[in-house]
N, C-alpha and C positions, 0 to 999 in steps of 0.2 A: 658302138653301135649307132648301126643304117636309119637315115629313116626317110621314107618315100612318101610321096601323096599320090591319092587315087580319087579317081571321081566319081562318085556317086550323085548323076544326075547334076543336081546345081549344087553341088555341096563339094568340095575338096576334104577326103580322109586324111588324116597323120595317120600313118601304121610303122609301127616299128618293125624291122627284118629279123633282129636279134632276140627281141623278148619283147613282153606286152607292156611297156612303160605307159604307152599311152592308153591301154584298157583301164577303166574306171572300174570295170562290173563284170563277172561272169558268170551265167547261169551254168543249168545242166545241160541245155541244148542252143546256147549262143552267147553272145558275147557283145559288149558295147563298147564303142570304140570313140571317141574324141571327132568333130566337123567341122567345118567353117562355111555358111552359107556365102555361098561365092559374092552375090548380089550386095547385101548386108553385111559382111565379115561376121556374123553373130555369130556364136560356136550354139553347136546341138551336142546331141549325145544319137549316135545311128546304133540302136540293136539290129544285129546280124545275126541273123537265124537258116543255119544251112536247110535246106527242105529236105534232103536225107532225114534228119531229125524228123523230120513233119510229117512223115510215109506213118498214115495211120491214125493222125493226131489231130489230122488238117481242123475239125472242129474245136479242141482247144486253142488253137491261134484265132481261128474266126470269132472264136466268142472274146478274146481278150481285146482285138481288135473294136470289137462291136462294141464293148467296155468304153474302151479311151475313147472312142468318138463320140460315144454319149454324154459324157461328164466334161466339164470344164467348170474348174474350182480352185480357189487363190492355194488353197494347199496341199495341191493333187496336180502330179507331174503329168504334162499332157500332151497325147500323141498329134503332133503335125502333119504328116506327110508318110505313106510308103510306098514304097517301090521293089524290085524283082528284077532278077537277072536271073538265068540262068539256073543257077546252084545255090543262089540265095533269096530268102525275104527281109526286106530292109524296114526296120520303123523308124522316122527322124521324130525322136523324145525332144522335149523339152530339156536342157542342162541346169541339171543342178548340182554346186561345185561348194557348198558349206561342209559338205563332210559328215560323217554318221553322228548319230546319237549320241553314242556313248564316248565317241572320242571330244565332243563337243564338251559335255559335262565334267568328264577327265581334263580337259586343258583348264577349266574355269576354276579361276582362286577363290570365287565365291560362289556357293547355290544354296537356294533355299528350296522348302516345300513352295513358296510364290512361286518360285521357276517352275517347278513341276507341274503346279495348275496351271501356269499360263501352257504349257507343251500339252498337255491332256484336252485345254481345251479347244486346242486349234483341231487337234486330231480327230475331236468329238464334232466339233462344226464341219470335218468335214466327212465324216460317217453319215452322219444323219443327212446332209446333202444324198450322199449316194443311196442310203438308207427312203429319203423320198423320191430316188427316182427307180425305185425298184430295184437296188443293185448292193449284192452283199459280197465282202470283200474276200472273208472266208481267209486271210495269212496274212492278219495284221502281228505285226512281231519289230522290235527295235531295229532288227536290219535291214527294216522296208519304207524305216523313216529318216529322211535326210535335209540337211538344210539346205535351203536356196543359196545362199553366199555366205561368205566369212562377217558378214556384218553383226554386231554384237545382238544385234533387234532384228535378228534373220528370223524367217519365218521357217516352219518346220513343213515338210512336204508328203503326204504317203505315195510311194511308188508300189510296183509290181503288183499287175492287177492278172497275173499268169492264172490263179485260180477263184479269183472273181466267178459272180453267176450274175445274171440278169432275172430276175423273177418280180410275179405281182406282191405288192406289199404282203399279203397274208397268205403267200405262198411258203412253203416248206420245201428243203431238200435233202438229200440221205445220201450224198457222194462223202465216203471220210476223205479228207483233206486237212491240209494244214501243217502247222511247225508245232510238234509231240507238247513242248512244253507250255504253248498256246492258245492249243485247241480245246474246247469247253467241252462238259462233260457228255453233255445230250448224243456230241460227233462221235465220241470214242465208246460209247454205249450202244452204236449204231442206230439210234434213233432217229425221225424225222427230226428236221433243224429246220429254225429260220435266223432272222439277222439278230438274232439276240447272242448268235456265238462271235460277231466281232464286238459284242459292250463287254461280253466274258474278256476277250483278251483285251480290251482296254484296258478292263481289271487288272488283270496282269503286267500288264505295261507301269500301270500305275505305282503298285506295289514297287515293281522292280526301282523306278525312279527316287523311290524312296527310302530304300536302302540298300540297292545296288547286288541284290542276289533274288534269284527266282522263288516263288510260295514252294514251288513244286521241283522238285530236285531227285533223281534216283538214275546212277551208270546203266542201272536196268530198266528197260523199257515196263516192261511187266508191271514192276515196281512204281513208276512213275504213271504210269495210267492209273493205278489201284489209287493213288493218292490224287487224281485227277476226280475219278469217276466218284470219290467221295465227299471232293471240293474239303479236301483237311490240307489247313495251312495256320500258321499262327504268324503274329506278331512278334519277333523274338526279341528278348532282351539281351543286350544292352543296345541294340540298333534300331531298335522303336520307341525308344523310351525320349527322345527329344519330337517325336512326331503328336502330332495332333490327334486329338479323339475324332476328331473331322474328318480329317484325310483317312483314318480308318474307318470310318463308317462309310464313307464314299465307294471304299473299295470293297466294301462287305454288300454293298447293295450290289455292284456291279458283279461282283464274283457268285450271286446265287447261285446254288448248283440246279434249282429250277427255271428251265428259262422266261416261264411266264410271271416268277418273283422277281427277276431282274430288275433293275434298271434297264430303262430305254434311252437314247441318248438326247434325248427331249429333258425326261426324267433329271438325268447325270447334269446338264447343262444346267441345271437349276438349282442343284445343290449348293450349299453355303459355299462347300470348301473351294467351287467351281464361280459360283455367280455372286458370292460375299465376300468377307473378310478373314476367313476363317483360317485360310493358310499362313502358315507360321514362316516370318523371313528370319529366322536362328538360320546362320550357316554349317550346314549338313555337309558340306562336298567332302573333308578328310575322311569320313566314315563312307560315305556312297562313293565316292571315288577309289577308295581302296579293295570295296568288295567288285565293284564292276571290272576291275584290275585281274582280279585274283577268279572270278564267274565268270567273264566272258573277255578270255584272253584271244584276242586274234593271230588268225595265222598269218607267218611270215607272207605270204601274196597278198593278204588283204592288206597288210601294211604297205607293201611296196605297189599297190594300185590305188592310194587315195588319190579319191576324185581333185581336192584340192590342190596336190603337188603337180597333178598332170594339166591343171589350166593354167598353174605358172610355167609349167613346161612347154604349153602352148602358146603359150604369151611371148615366151623367149623366141618360139618358131616366126610369130608376125613379125616379130620384131627385127630378126635375122642376127638374134644376140649368143643364140645356140653353138654347141662346140660342136654340136654333129650337123655334118653335110648331107645334101640329101642323096638318094642311092638313085644311080642312074636307070636302073631296071625296076621293074614291079614284080612283086610274087604274083604267081599262078593263082589265078580265080579260085581254081578248084583245090588250092593248099588247105583249103578248113577254117584260117584262121585268118584272112583278110576279107573285106567285101567286094573287093572286082566292080565293074562297071556296070552297073543300072539303067532302068529307065523305069518310069512314070508310068509309059503306056503297056497298054497288055496287063493291067497287074490282075489276078485269078483273085487277090482276095481284096474286095473292095472296103471302102470305110462306109458301112452300112448306115 
């Protein structure tokens, strides 16, 4: 496998010409590659978006950039710079290298309600910040929750603001969006909705963190949506037998069908399961991890492009210990899978 470098303004990008081992995430219209800032040797992530994919959808990326430029929070992946070339738009993002939420839970040998409570508290803190700023994420799910580092006490980070929306605190929205298993009933009912949809999603995430499977599931989307619309879910035995009543009460308040009756982030942060000492410290790792493996099995390509492994690969390249030599030629810019040369000047997508 040949590894080559390309320069995107003040960054050197490591791109694999045979496969995408250096890529740690790919969206429907973009790819994310690791890069090193030349001046500081700091690693960053660069989201490379083909301009062809943006045709007719310019408002979407402008909205994402506007949101990312507006926010700065310890638990939110930040946007640092924007560049563009003839064929691509580049978003230079803070690099988070601690891996995905489910992977870390599976790797743990000991995992408790208290651990889940601390995770949810961080998510609530970040989403409360967004809501106070008049921003609704609209796509909160475990896949968008990443650990900042491999440290045992690493913080959790919220990523992917592609569906986020800037609105006033009392505004309502009506666009149907989000990921089916985590979307609130009012969205599926095609009713105007508000930031309460994020609180529903946090409730779903909390449910999964405590049992390892989703509250709603059916291979048939119509039946899945019917479950969600009715807000029908159970705390099934034996999976919930060792979970506290406080945890269940917390979830019930977040997963209220009526958004007006649903907990806000402020209310959720004050619940005893978050703010008090009602979260149990019994080890539930065996049951939860087994269910995560069963219900959220990752595809092979996702396993191959784990961010942590990529960072280790990058470190080896920096130290000159990799067995992969540099390629003498660069891929063509219009190939659609590499970043190419870019400049920060004359960028049509400003950080408003």
